[in-house]
N, CA and C atoms of all chains as a GROMACS GRO file, in nm:
protein
  648
    1MET      N    1   4.209  10.665   6.964
    1MET     CA    2   4.207  10.501   6.983
    1MET      C    3   4.281  10.440   6.878
    2ALA      N    4   4.370  10.523   6.842
    2ALA     CA    5   4.492  10.468   6.790
    2ALA      C    6   4.574  10.388   6.844
    3SER      N    7   4.608  10.288   6.790
    3SER     CA    8   4.676  10.164   6.862
    3SER      C    9   4.810  10.096   6.793
    4SER      N   10   4.911  10.080   6.840
    4SER     CA   11   5.031  10.028   6.744
    4SER      C   12   5.009   9.838   6.782
    5SER      N   13   4.923   9.808   6.813
    5SER     CA   14   4.900   9.652   6.836
    5SER      C   15   4.861   9.638   6.710
    6SER      N   16   4.903   9.482   6.715
    6SER     CA   17   4.930   9.415   6.589
    6SER      C   18   4.805   9.366   6.574
    7TYR      N   19   4.670   9.408   6.651
    7TYR     CA   20   4.514   9.355   6.584
    7TYR      C   21   4.504   9.449   6.537
    8ASN      N   22   4.533   9.591   6.521
    8ASN     CA   23   4.524   9.660   6.391
    8ASN      C   24   4.560   9.688   6.313
    9CYS      N   25   4.720   9.653   6.312
    9CYS     CA   26   4.754   9.664   6.189
    9CYS      C   27   4.843   9.530   6.171
   10PRO      N   28   4.788   9.464   6.108
   10PRO     CA   29   4.868   9.309   6.105
   10PRO      C   30   5.028   9.320   6.023
   11CYS      N   31   5.100   9.257   6.050
   11CYS     CA   32   5.258   9.243   5.990
   11CYS      C   33   5.251   9.195   5.849
   12ALA      N   34   5.332   9.223   5.775
   12ALA     CA   35   5.330   9.226   5.617
   12ALA      C   36   5.303   9.114   5.588
   13ALA      N   37   5.349   8.962   5.696
   13ALA     CA   38   5.332   8.843   5.662
   13ALA      C   39   5.212   8.791   5.705
   14CYS      N   40   5.153   8.847   5.786
   14CYS     CA   41   4.988   8.774   5.853
   14CYS      C   42   4.911   8.844   5.726
   15LYS      N   43   4.954   8.981   5.644
   15LYS     CA   44   4.888   9.072   5.573
   15LYS      C   45   4.844   8.995   5.434
   16PHE      N   46   4.979   8.990   5.416
   16PHE     CA   47   4.971   8.883   5.296
   16PHE      C   48   4.932   8.711   5.298
   17LEU      N   49   4.937   8.660   5.403
   17LEU     CA   50   4.864   8.533   5.440
   17LEU      C   51   4.699   8.541   5.444
   18ARG      N   52   4.676   8.649   5.439
   18ARG     CA   53   4.540   8.676   5.488
   18ARG      C   54   4.471   8.605   5.606
   19ARG      N   55   4.622   8.653   5.757
   19ARG     CA   56   4.555   8.555   5.851
   19ARG      C   57   4.555   8.693   5.990
   20LYS      N   58   4.491   8.683   6.082
   20LYS     CA   59   4.484   8.755   6.195
   20LYS      C   60   4.591   8.752   6.271
   21CYS      N   61   4.651   8.886   6.266
   21CYS     CA   62   4.837   8.872   6.308
   21CYS      C   63   4.816   8.894   6.482
   22MET      N   64   4.889   8.740   6.521
   22MET     CA   65   4.793   8.742   6.702
   22MET      C   66   4.901   8.814   6.781
   23PRO      N   67   4.860   8.843   6.911
   23PRO     CA   68   5.006   8.884   6.985
   23PRO      C   69   5.136   8.765   6.980
   24GLY      N   70   5.269   8.796   6.976
   24GLY     CA   71   5.330   8.683   6.952
   24GLY      C   72   5.377   8.619   6.880
   25CYS      N   73   5.315   8.659   6.756
   25CYS     CA   74   5.345   8.631   6.562
   25CYS      C   75   5.469   8.639   6.576
   26ILE      N   76   5.515   8.471   6.518
   26ILE     CA   77   5.654   8.497   6.489
   26ILE      C   78   5.732   8.587   6.374
   27PHE      N   79   5.607   8.616   6.281
   27PHE     CA   80   5.689   8.675   6.193
   27PHE      C   81   5.651   8.863   6.221
   28ALA      N   82   5.585   8.925   6.276
   28ALA     CA   83   5.567   9.050   6.292
   28ALA      C   84   5.675   9.120   6.354
   29PRO      N   85   5.801   9.068   6.417
   29PRO     CA   86   5.909   9.161   6.502
   29PRO      C   87   5.982   9.183   6.323
   30TYR      N   88   5.979   9.089   6.268
   30TYR     CA   89   6.066   9.104   6.095
   30TYR      C   90   5.989   9.131   6.080
   31PHE      N   91   5.862   9.162   5.985
   31PHE     CA   92   5.798   9.152   5.912
   31PHE      C   93   5.701   9.301   5.901
   32PRO      N   94   5.751   9.384   5.889
   32PRO     CA   95   5.683   9.560   5.922
   32PRO      C   96   5.580   9.541   5.817
   33PRO      N   97   5.442   9.589   5.866
   33PRO     CA   98   5.383   9.636   5.723
   33PRO      C   99   5.419   9.707   5.595
   34GLU      N  100   5.516   9.798   5.663
   34GLU     CA  101   5.548   9.903   5.590
   34GLU      C  102   5.666   9.811   5.444
   35GLU      N  103   5.691   9.726   5.449
   35GLU     CA  104   5.785   9.652   5.392
   35GLU      C  105   5.717   9.507   5.305
   36PRO      N  106   5.636   9.541   5.239
   36PRO     CA  107   5.554   9.408   5.229
   36PRO      C  108   5.601   9.306   5.123
   37GLN      N  109   5.702   9.371   5.024
   37GLN     CA  110   5.808   9.305   4.945
   37GLN      C  111   5.853   9.207   5.008
   38LYS      N  112   5.912   9.243   5.137
   38LYS     CA  113   6.038   9.139   5.162
   38LYS      C  114   5.968   9.008   5.269
   39PHE      N  115   5.848   9.040   5.263
   39PHE     CA  116   5.789   8.887   5.288
   39PHE      C  117   5.749   8.842   5.182
   40ALA      N  118   5.663   8.872   5.104
   40ALA     CA  119   5.660   8.826   4.950
   40ALA      C  120   5.752   8.736   4.890
   41ASN      N  121   5.892   8.789   4.869
   41ASN     CA  122   6.012   8.741   4.808
   41ASN      C  123   6.036   8.619   4.911
   42VAL      N  124   6.024   8.636   5.033
   42VAL     CA  125   6.066   8.533   5.108
   42VAL      C  126   5.928   8.402   5.123
   43HIS      N  127   5.865   8.468   5.099
   43HIS     CA  128   5.751   8.344   5.108
   43HIS      C  129   5.747   8.256   4.933
   44LYS      N  130   5.780   8.353   4.856
   44LYS     CA  131   5.787   8.299   4.684
   44LYS      C  132   5.907   8.202   4.670
   45ILE      N  133   6.038   8.215   4.789
   45ILE     CA  134   6.096   8.146   4.756
   45ILE      C  135   6.106   7.990   4.833
   46PHE      N  136   6.100   8.067   4.989
   46PHE     CA  137   6.141   7.968   5.092
   46PHE      C  138   6.032   7.912   5.155
   47GLY      N  139   5.883   7.976   5.122
   47GLY     CA  140   5.793   7.929   5.152
   47GLY      C  141   5.749   7.960   5.346
   48ALA      N  142   5.645   8.021   5.415
   48ALA     CA  143   5.599   8.039   5.524
   48ALA      C  144   5.642   7.946   5.594
   49SER      N  145   5.582   7.808   5.566
   49SER     CA  146   5.603   7.714   5.668
   49SER      C  147   5.751   7.689   5.702
   50ASN      N  148   5.837   7.678   5.605
   50ASN     CA  149   5.971   7.667   5.611
   50ASN      C  150   6.057   7.741   5.675
   51VAL      N  151   6.013   7.871   5.736
   51VAL     CA  152   6.058   8.029   5.722
   51VAL      C  153   6.013   7.977   5.880
   52THR      N  154   5.906   7.970   5.909
   52THR     CA  155   5.854   7.922   6.038
   52THR      C  156   5.889   7.830   6.117
   53LYS      N  157   5.965   7.736   6.091
   53LYS     CA  158   6.043   7.646   6.135
   53LYS      C  159   6.168   7.634   6.133
   54LEU      N  160   6.238   7.741   6.027
   54LEU     CA  161   6.380   7.768   6.091
   54LEU      C  162   6.391   7.879   6.184
   55LEU      N  163   6.238   7.993   6.198
   55LEU     CA  164   6.285   8.039   6.324
   55LEU      C  165   6.254   7.993   6.434
   56ASN      N  166   6.135   7.927   6.429
   56ASN     CA  167   6.135   7.822   6.592
   56ASN      C  168   6.272   7.746   6.604
   57GLU      N  169   6.356   7.713   6.500
   57GLU     CA  170   6.475   7.639   6.576
   57GLU      C  171   6.574   7.732   6.597
   58LEU      N  172   6.577   7.873   6.569
   58LEU     CA  173   6.658   7.925   6.628
   58LEU      C  174   6.608   8.023   6.763
   59LEU      N  175   6.736   8.090   6.838
   59LEU     CA  176   6.686   8.162   6.967
   59LEU      C  177   6.642   8.334   6.934
   60PRO      N  178   6.539   8.375   6.986
   60PRO     CA  179   6.527   8.467   6.978
   60PRO      C  180   6.587   8.588   6.877
   61HIS      N  181   6.734   8.596   6.938
   61HIS     CA  182   6.820   8.698   6.955
   61HIS      C  183   6.877   8.713   6.798
   62GLN      N  184   6.884   8.554   6.764
   62GLN     CA  185   6.903   8.519   6.632
   62GLN      C  186   6.830   8.586   6.501
   63ARG      N  187   6.696   8.540   6.548
   63ARG     CA  188   6.595   8.563   6.427
   63ARG      C  189   6.595   8.679   6.344
   64GLU      N  190   6.645   8.812   6.398
   64GLU     CA  191   6.633   8.870   6.314
   64GLU      C  192   6.765   8.884   6.187
   65ASP      N  193   6.864   8.826   6.216
   65ASP     CA  194   6.952   8.808   6.125
   65ASP      C  195   6.960   8.723   6.048
   66ALA      N  196   6.879   8.607   6.081
   66ALA     CA  197   6.802   8.492   5.988
   66ALA      C  198   6.729   8.564   5.920
   67VAL      N  199   6.611   8.643   5.934
   67VAL     CA  200   6.528   8.706   5.843
   67VAL      C  201   6.582   8.778   5.704
   68ASN      N  202   6.691   8.848   5.800
   68ASN     CA  203   6.752   8.957   5.680
   68ASN      C  204   6.846   8.869   5.583
   69SER      N  205   6.908   8.788   5.631
   69SER     CA  206   7.017   8.698   5.528
   69SER      C  207   6.877   8.607   5.421
   70LEU      N  208   6.759   8.579   5.496
   70LEU     CA  209   6.673   8.525   5.417
   70LEU      C  210   6.623   8.597   5.295
   71ALA      N  211   6.567   8.708   5.337
   71ALA     CA  212   6.484   8.799   5.233
   71ALA      C  213   6.624   8.847   5.160
   72TYR      N  214   6.771   8.883   5.185
   72TYR     CA  215   6.834   8.895   5.094
   72TYR      C  216   6.877   8.817   4.981
   73GLU      N  217   6.861   8.698   5.030
   73GLU     CA  218   6.855   8.550   4.942
   73GLU      C  219   6.772   8.571   4.849
   74ALA      N  220   6.609   8.560   4.903
   74ALA     CA  221   6.508   8.550   4.829
   74ALA      C  222   6.497   8.676   4.713
   75GLU      N  223   6.542   8.779   4.788
   75GLU     CA  224   6.545   8.890   4.695
   75GLU      C  225   6.619   8.873   4.583
   76ALA      N  226   6.778   8.822   4.596
   76ALA     CA  227   6.878   8.758   4.487
   76ALA      C  228   6.814   8.669   4.385
   77ARG      N  229   6.745   8.568   4.474
   77ARG     CA  230   6.688   8.464   4.347
   77ARG      C  231   6.561   8.512   4.284
   78VAL      N  232   6.486   8.650   4.341
   78VAL     CA  233   6.396   8.666   4.246
   78VAL      C  234   6.425   8.762   4.135
   79ARG      N  235   6.535   8.816   4.165
   79ARG     CA  236   6.624   8.889   4.019
   79ARG      C  237   6.708   8.788   3.975
   80ASP      N  238   6.745   8.692   3.995
   80ASP     CA  239   6.822   8.611   3.896
   80ASP      C  240   6.788   8.446   3.955
   81PRO      N  241   6.692   8.397   3.913
   81PRO     CA  242   6.595   8.279   3.930
   81PRO      C  243   6.713   8.179   3.884
   82VAL      N  244   6.806   8.147   3.819
   82VAL     CA  245   6.937   8.090   3.772
   82VAL      C  246   7.027   8.055   3.892
   83TYR      N  247   7.070   8.161   3.942
   83TYR     CA  248   7.173   8.174   4.023
   83TYR      C  249   7.168   8.255   4.158
   84GLY      N  250   7.073   8.309   4.178
   84GLY     CA  251   7.056   8.419   4.286
   84GLY      C  252   7.129   8.443   4.379
   85CYS      N  253   7.173   8.436   4.473
   85CYS     CA  254   7.277   8.517   4.562
   85CYS      C  255   7.427   8.417   4.529
   86VAL      N  256   7.423   8.334   4.479
   86VAL     CA  257   7.521   8.207   4.438
   86VAL      C  258   7.625   8.320   4.345
   87GLY      N  259   7.517   8.388   4.242
   87GLY     CA  260   7.620   8.479   4.164
   87GLY      C  261   7.705   8.563   4.215
   88ALA      N  262   7.615   8.635   4.345
   88ALA     CA  263   7.704   8.733   4.395
   88ALA      C  264   7.826   8.689   4.455
   89ILE      N  265   7.832   8.518   4.470
   89ILE     CA  266   7.961   8.468   4.581
   89ILE      C  267   8.076   8.444   4.437
   90SER      N  268   8.029   8.381   4.354
   90SER     CA  269   8.097   8.364   4.226
   90SER      C  270   8.194   8.511   4.175
   91PHE      N  271   8.119   8.610   4.179
   91PHE     CA  272   8.165   8.733   4.148
   91PHE      C  273   8.251   8.810   4.206
   92LEU      N  274   8.238   8.813   4.398
   92LEU     CA  275   8.327   8.805   4.484
   92LEU      C  276   8.449   8.736   4.480
   93GLN      N  277   8.451   8.573   4.470
   93GLN     CA  278   8.558   8.494   4.466
   93GLN      C  279   8.673   8.544   4.348
   94ARG      N  280   8.573   8.588   4.216
   94ARG     CA  281   8.683   8.629   4.098
   94ARG      C  282   8.726   8.750   4.156
   95GLN      N  283   8.670   8.863   4.198
   95GLN     CA  284   8.792   8.994   4.237
   95GLN      C  285   8.869   8.999   4.366
   96VAL      N  286   8.850   8.859   4.439
   96VAL     CA  287   8.954   8.820   4.514
   96VAL      C  288   9.053   8.775   4.448
   97GLN      N  289   9.031   8.688   4.359
   97GLN     CA  290   9.153   8.630   4.279
   97GLN      C  291   9.208   8.729   4.180
   98GLY      N  292   9.118   8.830   4.107
   98GLY     CA  293   9.188   8.913   4.065
   98GLY      C  294   9.286   9.048   4.165
   99LEU      N  295   9.196   9.072   4.250
   99LEU     CA  296   9.370   9.144   4.379
   99LEU      C  297   9.452   9.079   4.375
  100GLN      N  298   9.426   8.925   4.447
  100GLN     CA  299   9.571   8.873   4.445
  100GLN      C  300   9.682   8.846   4.317
  101ASN      N  301   9.577   8.854   4.242
  101ASN     CA  302   9.684   8.810   4.106
  101ASN      C  303   9.756   8.949   4.076
  102LEU      N  304   9.690   9.069   4.099
  102LEU     CA  305   9.724   9.203   4.095
  102LEU      C  306   9.854   9.223   4.224
  103MET      N  307   9.848   9.204   4.310
  103MET     CA  308   9.923   9.195   4.438
  103MET      C  309  10.035   9.152   4.416
  104ARG      N  310  10.035   9.020   4.348
  104ARG     CA  311  10.150   8.922   4.391
  104ARG      C  312  10.288   8.986   4.271
  105PRO      N  313  10.310   9.039   4.175
  105PRO     CA  314  10.369   9.123   4.159
  105PRO      C  315  10.461   9.218   4.248
  106MET      N  316  10.377   9.300   4.372
  106MET     CA  317  10.412   9.400   4.367
  106MET      C  318  10.482   9.380   4.522
  107LEU      N  319  10.453   9.236   4.562
  107LEU     CA  320  10.505   9.164   4.679
  107LEU      C  321  10.611   9.062   4.689
  108ILE      N  322  10.700   9.089   4.516
  108ILE     CA  323  10.795   8.999   4.501
  108ILE      C  324  10.950   9.090   4.521
  109MET      N  325   6.808   4.179   3.259
  109MET     CA  326   6.740   4.300   3.269
  109MET      C  327   6.757   4.402   3.334
  110ALA      N  328   6.874   4.422   3.352
  110ALA     CA  329   6.874   4.560   3.360
  110ALA      C  330   6.875   4.658   3.299
  111SER      N  331   6.778   4.757   3.347
  111SER     CA  332   6.775   4.878   3.310
  111SER      C  333   6.844   5.025   3.382
  112SER      N  334   6.872   5.134   3.291
  112SER     CA  335   6.895   5.246   3.356
  112SER      C  336   6.742   5.356   3.379
  113SER      N  337   6.648   5.273   3.348
  113SER     CA  338   6.521   5.371   3.322
  113SER      C  339   6.465   5.391   3.486
  114SER      N  340   6.414   5.523   3.468
  114SER     CA  341   6.397   5.580   3.608
  114SER      C  342   6.272   5.483   3.711
  115TYR      N  343   6.239   5.424   3.609
  115TYR     CA  344   6.144   5.296   3.670
  115TYR      C  345   6.168   5.197   3.771
  116ASN      N  346   6.329   5.162   3.746
  116ASN     CA  347   6.423   5.104   3.774
  116ASN      C  348   6.478   5.147   3.942
  117CYS      N  349   6.510   5.262   3.892
  117CYS     CA  350   6.558   5.357   4.016
  117CYS      C  351   6.560   5.492   4.011
  118PRO      N  352   6.448   5.514   4.104
  118PRO     CA  353   6.445   5.655   4.149
  118PRO      C  354   6.530   5.759   4.137
  119CYS      N  355   6.484   5.835   4.114
  119CYS     CA  356   6.594   5.978   4.127
  119CYS      C  357   6.563   6.006   4.285
  120ALA      N  358   6.682   6.098   4.361
  120ALA     CA  359   6.666   6.129   4.458
  120ALA      C  360   6.558   6.156   4.538
  121ALA      N  361   6.511   6.245   4.452
  121ALA     CA  362   6.379   6.358   4.510
  121ALA      C  363   6.248   6.236   4.491
  122CYS      N  364   6.256   6.172   4.376
  122CYS     CA  365   6.130   6.066   4.408
  122CYS      C  366   6.124   5.969   4.502
  123LYS      N  367   6.266   5.924   4.540
  123LYS     CA  368   6.256   5.845   4.650
  123LYS      C  369   6.254   5.902   4.822
  124PHE      N  370   6.287   6.019   4.790
  124PHE     CA  371   6.280   6.137   4.930
  124PHE      C  372   6.144   6.142   4.908
  125LEU      N  373   6.047   6.153   4.846
  125LEU     CA  374   5.921   6.210   4.857
  125LEU      C  375   5.827   6.062   4.824
  126ARG      N  376   5.886   5.964   4.837
  126ARG     CA  377   5.844   5.847   4.822
  126ARG      C  378   5.746   5.857   4.738
  127ARG      N  379   5.728   5.864   4.583
  127ARG     CA  380   5.648   5.888   4.475
  127ARG      C  381   5.726   5.783   4.353
  128LYS      N  382   5.702   5.750   4.283
  128LYS     CA  383   5.723   5.689   4.134
  128LYS      C  384   5.765   5.794   4.041
  129CYS      N  385   5.877   5.737   4.009
  129CYS     CA  386   5.995   5.865   3.905
  129CYS      C  387   5.952   5.840   3.797
  130MET      N  388   5.839   5.901   3.736
  130MET     CA  389   5.818   5.894   3.601
  130MET      C  390   5.893   5.966   3.508
  131PRO      N  391   5.955   5.893   3.382
  131PRO     CA  392   5.966   5.957   3.234
  131PRO      C  393   5.930   6.102   3.218
  132GLY      N  394   6.004   6.177   3.217
  132GLY     CA  395   5.994   6.320   3.235
  132GLY      C  396   6.027   6.402   3.383
  133CYS      N  397   6.040   6.308   3.460
  133CYS     CA  398   6.058   6.428   3.624
  133CYS      C  399   6.127   6.477   3.614
  134ILE      N  400   6.087   6.633   3.661
  134ILE     CA  401   6.160   6.764   3.657
  134ILE      C  402   6.288   6.736   3.754
  135PHE      N  403   6.281   6.638   3.790
  135PHE     CA  404   6.398   6.647   3.909
  135PHE      C  405   6.514   6.536   3.863
  136ALA      N  406   6.438   6.430   3.810
  136ALA     CA  407   6.565   6.316   3.796
  136ALA      C  408   6.676   6.399   3.737
  137PRO      N  409   6.722   6.499   3.608
  137PRO     CA  410   6.820   6.488   3.561
  137PRO      C  411   6.945   6.556   3.658
  138TYR      N  412   6.878   6.622   3.750
  138TYR     CA  413   6.964   6.705   3.879
  138TYR      C  414   6.964   6.645   4.006
  139PHE      N  415   6.870   6.503   4.065
  139PHE     CA  416   6.874   6.508   4.151
  139PHE      C  417   6.944   6.348   4.144
  140PRO      N  418   7.043   6.302   4.115
  140PRO     CA  419   7.081   6.139   4.062
  140PRO      C  420   7.074   6.050   4.212
  141PRO      N  421   7.016   5.945   4.218
  141PRO     CA  422   6.975   5.885   4.313
  141PRO      C  423   7.119   5.879   4.412
  142GLU      N  424   7.256   5.866   4.407
  142GLU     CA  425   7.351   5.840   4.479
  142GLU      C  426   7.403   5.968   4.521
  143GLU      N  427   7.297   6.092   4.505
  143GLU     CA  428   7.344   6.204   4.624
  143GLU      C  429   7.208   6.245   4.692
  144PRO      N  430   7.180   6.132   4.738
  144PRO     CA  431   7.034   6.155   4.828
  144PRO      C  432   7.048   6.274   4.933
  145GLN      N  433   7.151   6.368   4.969
  145GLN     CA  434   7.169   6.471   5.050
  145GLN      C  435   7.124   6.592   4.992
  146LYS      N  436   7.153   6.572   4.877
  146LYS     CA  437   7.137   6.726   4.766
  146LYS      C  438   6.994   6.754   4.804
  147PHE      N  439   6.953   6.650   4.773
  147PHE     CA  440   6.779   6.672   4.749
  147PHE      C  441   6.724   6.679   4.886
  148ALA      N  442   6.765   6.629   4.958
  148ALA     CA  443   6.713   6.660   5.122
  148ALA      C  444   6.731   6.805   5.151
  149ASN      N  445   6.861   6.847   5.128
  149ASN     CA  446   6.873   6.981   5.189
  149ASN      C  447   6.761   7.074   5.104
  150VAL      N  448   6.743   7.062   4.977
  150VAL     CA  449   6.690   7.159   4.905
  150VAL      C  450   6.554   7.136   4.945
  151HIS      N  451   6.508   7.033   4.977
  151HIS     CA  452   6.407   7.025   5.015
  151HIS      C  453   6.323   7.086   5.154
  152LYS      N  454   6.432   7.052   5.264
  152LYS     CA  455   6.446   7.122   5.410
  152LYS      C  456   6.403   7.255   5.343
  153ILE      N  457   6.496   7.332   5.289
  153ILE     CA  458   6.508   7.445   5.321
  153ILE      C  459   6.399   7.531   5.212
  154PHE      N  460   6.379   7.511   5.091
  154PHE     CA  461   6.303   7.549   5.000
  154PHE      C  462   6.188   7.490   4.993
  155GLY      N  463   6.149   7.353   4.959
  155GLY     CA  464   6.018   7.295   4.954
  155GLY      C  465   6.067   7.248   4.824
  156ALA      N  466   6.001   7.118   4.808
  156ALA     CA  467   5.982   7.060   4.655
  156ALA      C  468   5.894   7.149   4.584
  157SER      N  469   5.784   7.198   4.636
  157SER     CA  470   5.689   7.223   4.570
  157SER      C  471   5.749   7.404   4.485
  158ASN      N  472   5.858   7.442   4.586
  158ASN     CA  473   5.885   7.586   4.501
  158ASN      C  474   6.007   7.581   4.420
  159VAL      N  475   6.067   7.424   4.442
  159VAL     CA  476   6.188   7.404   4.347
  159VAL      C  477   6.122   7.322   4.197
  160THR      N  478   6.034   7.292   4.213
  160THR     CA  479   5.942   7.244   4.095
  160THR      C  480   5.893   7.357   4.039
  161LYS      N  481   5.773   7.480   4.120
  161LYS     CA  482   5.747   7.587   4.037
  161LYS      C  483   5.892   7.715   3.971
  162LEU      N  484   5.988   7.686   4.040
  162LEU     CA  485   6.112   7.787   3.999
  162LEU      C  486   6.172   7.704   3.915
  163LEU      N  487   6.166   7.548   3.843
  163LEU     CA  488   6.244   7.472   3.810
  163LEU      C  489   6.139   7.510   3.611
  164ASN      N  490   6.030   7.507   3.645
  164ASN     CA  491   5.912   7.498   3.547
  164ASN      C  492   5.928   7.628   3.473
  165GLU      N  493   5.949   7.754   3.556
  165GLU     CA  494   5.995   7.889   3.468
  165GLU      C  495   6.050   7.892   3.414
  166LEU      N  496   6.186   7.835   3.445
  166LEU     CA  497   6.350   7.838   3.330
  166LEU      C  498   6.339   7.773   3.193
  167LEU      N  499   6.407   7.804   3.125
  167LEU     CA  500   6.450   7.690   3.020
  167LEU      C  501   6.540   7.601   3.055
  168PRO      N  502   6.537   7.469   2.961
  168PRO     CA  503   6.597   7.361   3.008
  168PRO      C  504   6.726   7.392   3.040
  169HIS      N  505   6.810   7.446   2.981
  169HIS     CA  506   6.958   7.441   2.964
  169HIS      C  507   6.993   7.554   3.093
  170GLN      N  508   6.882   7.570   3.142
  170GLN     CA  509   6.932   7.666   3.261
  170GLN      C  510   6.914   7.606   3.394
  171ARG      N  511   6.859   7.457   3.367
  171ARG     CA  512   6.773   7.452   3.524
  171ARG      C  513   6.901   7.390   3.603
  172GLU      N  514   7.024   7.313   3.515
  172GLU     CA  515   7.147   7.240   3.560
  172GLU      C  516   7.187   7.375   3.701
  173ASP      N  517   7.259   7.450   3.652
  173ASP     CA  518   7.306   7.598   3.711
  173ASP      C  519   7.186   7.622   3.824
  174ALA      N  520   7.048   7.610   3.802
  174ALA     CA  521   6.988   7.672   3.871
  174ALA      C  522   6.963   7.586   4.033
  175VAL      N  523   6.943   7.440   3.992
  175VAL     CA  524   6.989   7.331   4.121
  175VAL      C  525   7.076   7.341   4.158
  176ASN      N  526   7.202   7.338   4.133
  176ASN     CA  527   7.357   7.382   4.185
  176ASN      C  528   7.342   7.466   4.260
  177SER      N  529   7.281   7.576   4.226
  177SER     CA  530   7.296   7.711   4.273
  177SER      C  531   7.215   7.704   4.406
  178LEU      N  532   7.081   7.626   4.404
  178LEU     CA  533   6.978   7.609   4.507
  178LEU      C  534   7.010   7.522   4.627
  179ALA      N  535   7.120   7.408   4.561
  179ALA     CA  536   7.173   7.308   4.628
  179ALA      C  537   7.295   7.372   4.725
  180TYR      N  538   7.391   7.464   4.650
  180TYR     CA  539   7.482   7.532   4.735
  180TYR      C  540   7.414   7.614   4.874
  181GLU      N  541   7.306   7.684   4.794
  181GLU     CA  542   7.279   7.779   4.914
  181GLU      C  543   7.156   7.700   5.057
  182ALA      N  544   7.101   7.553   4.970
  182ALA     CA  545   7.049   7.478   5.080
  182ALA      C  546   7.130   7.453   5.180
  183GLU      N  547   7.288   7.393   5.125
  183GLU     CA  548   7.372   7.314   5.239
  183GLU      C  549   7.435   7.430   5.292
  184ALA      N  550   7.483   7.556   5.231
  184ALA     CA  551   7.479   7.692   5.348
  184ALA      C  552   7.384   7.680   5.465
  185ARG      N  553   7.248   7.711   5.437
  185ARG     CA  554   7.164   7.673   5.508
  185ARG      C  555   7.164   7.621   5.639
  186VAL      N  556   7.172   7.473   5.587
  186VAL     CA  557   7.159   7.350   5.693
  186VAL      C  558   7.291   7.381   5.817
  187ARG      N  559   7.407   7.428   5.721
  187ARG     CA  560   7.519   7.412   5.784
  187ARG      C  561   7.531   7.576   5.916
  188ASP      N  562   7.441   7.650   5.882
  188ASP     CA  563   7.445   7.785   5.921
  188ASP      C  564   7.326   7.870   5.907
  189PRO      N  565   7.240   7.804   6.024
  189PRO     CA  566   7.090   7.867   5.968
  189PRO      C  567   7.056   7.961   6.014
  190VAL      N  568   7.166   8.060   6.050
  190VAL     CA  569   7.106   8.220   6.075
  190VAL      C  570   7.165   8.269   5.954
  191TYR      N  571   7.301   8.263   5.906
  191TYR     CA  572   7.333   8.339   5.788
  191TYR      C  573   7.307   8.266   5.682
  192GLY      N  574   7.348   8.160   5.668
  192GLY     CA  575   7.331   8.066   5.516
  192GLY      C  576   7.466   8.101   5.443
  193CYS      N  577   7.413   8.095   5.322
  193CYS     CA  578   7.537   8.164   5.209
  193CYS      C  579   7.568   8.284   5.221
  194VAL      N  580   7.476   8.366   5.287
  194VAL     CA  581   7.484   8.482   5.304
  194VAL      C  582   7.626   8.538   5.392
  195GLY      N  583   7.682   8.481   5.477
  195GLY     CA  584   7.807   8.460   5.568
  195GLY      C  585   7.905   8.468   5.468
  196ALA      N  586   7.905   8.408   5.385
  196ALA     CA  587   8.028   8.382   5.278
  196ALA      C  588   7.983   8.507   5.181
  197ILE      N  589   7.928   8.581   5.182
  197ILE     CA  590   7.908   8.718   5.099
  197ILE      C  591   7.947   8.782   5.174
  198SER      N  592   7.949   8.794   5.309
  198SER     CA  593   8.017   8.926   5.418
  198SER      C  594   8.147   8.906   5.393
  199PHE      N  595   8.196   8.790   5.439
  199PHE     CA  596   8.351   8.713   5.443
  199PHE      C  597   8.417   8.786   5.314
  200LEU      N  598   8.346   8.727   5.208
  200LEU     CA  599   8.426   8.817   5.098
  200LEU      C  600   8.422   8.935   5.063
  201GLN      N  601   8.293   9.010   5.101
  201GLN     CA  602   8.325   9.139   5.101
  201GLN      C  603   8.445   9.217   5.195
  202ARG      N  604   8.438   9.146   5.308
  202ARG     CA  605   8.532   9.189   5.378
  202ARG      C  606   8.681   9.162   5.305
  203GLN      N  607   8.683   9.076   5.279
  203GLN     CA  608   8.827   9.011   5.226
  203GLN      C  609   8.893   9.100   5.110
  204VAL      N  610   8.804   9.142   4.995
  204VAL     CA  611   8.776   9.256   4.888
  204VAL      C  612   8.859   9.355   4.949
  205GLN      N  613   8.759   9.411   5.072
  205GLN     CA  614   8.836   9.563   5.102
  205GLN      C  615   8.916   9.570   5.183
  206GLY      N  616   8.960   9.411   5.229
  206GLY     CA  617   9.107   9.401   5.278
  206GLY      C  618   9.231   9.417   5.185
  207LEU      N  619   9.214   9.369   5.082
  207LEU     CA  620   9.294   9.364   4.980
  207LEU      C  621   9.314   9.502   4.890
  208GLN      N  622   9.212   9.574   4.917
  208GLN     CA  623   9.206   9.673   4.832
  208GLN      C  624   9.265   9.801   4.910
  209ASN      N  625   9.256   9.777   5.061
  209ASN     CA  626   9.300   9.875   5.167
  209ASN      C  627   9.450   9.869   5.158
  210LEU      N  628   9.503   9.724   5.108
  210LEU     CA  629   9.622   9.670   5.146
  210LEU      C  630   9.727   9.789   5.000
  211MET      N  631   9.624   9.734   4.895
  211MET     CA  632   9.720   9.769   4.771
  211MET      C  633   9.680   9.934   4.789
  212ARG      N  634   9.626  10.026   4.851
  212ARG     CA  635   9.624  10.152   4.802
  212ARG      C  636   9.753  10.252   4.813
  213PRO      N  637   9.837  10.157   4.927
  213PRO     CA  638   9.964  10.282   4.944
  213PRO      C  639  10.045  10.227   4.834
  214MET      N  640  10.010  10.084   4.755
  214MET     CA  641  10.150  10.073   4.670
  214MET      C  642  10.126  10.118   4.574
  215LEU      N  643   9.986  10.208   4.519
  215LEU     CA  644   9.936  10.262   4.410
  215LEU      C  645   9.991  10.394   4.403
  216ILE      N  646  10.030  10.446   4.499
  216ILE     CA  647  10.035  10.594   4.515
  216ILE      C  648  10.177  10.626   4.472
   0.00000   0.00000   0.00000
C-alpha cells in the first residue's frame, strides 16, 4: 500500500502549514518532507503567500533556482538577522578589492 | 503651522499601508516619505508584518543596517525574481576564484 503520492506524505510546506498537500501543490517539488528547515526558514523570512506569488509569476523551469536562492537568503537572515546574505556580499567585495590590490604591483 | 511631526507627514511605510503614522512608528526612522520605492520593495518581498517582527527582535542601533540590507535584498529580488542578490554572490565568488587562479602562477 506504500505510495509516494503527496496524499500520504505531505511536502514540508503543507506539513508546516498544517494543510492537505494536494496534487499540483506549488511547493511540493521544492520542499521535500525530509528538509523541514528549508521551508521553516523561507516561511519565517518571506512568508508563504509572498513565496507562492513569486513562484506563480515564474516559469516552471525557473522555480527550483528561485526556491534555492530564497532558501539561501532565508537561512542567511535567520543566522544573521541584521545583515543576512548582504554580509556575504560585503565580505566578497572586500576580498575582490584585496586581491586586486595585491595583484596591482605584480602587473606593473 | 509647519511641523516635521509624523502627524503631518507619514513615513513611506504608513503612507503605503494607508495607516496613521503614530509617534514611535517602528518604520518611520528608516522609511522616509521621499523614498517610497524602498518600502514598496521591502513590502512586496518580505511583507510588512515579517519586517516588523524582525525589527522588534533587534536592538534599536541595529535596525538601520537591517532595514538597509533588507531593502538591498528586496530591490535585487524585484530586479531578478529568480536569483535575487544570490546572483551577486555567485558573480563575486567566480570573480574571487578567477583572481586567485590568475595570481597562482605569480606566487610560484
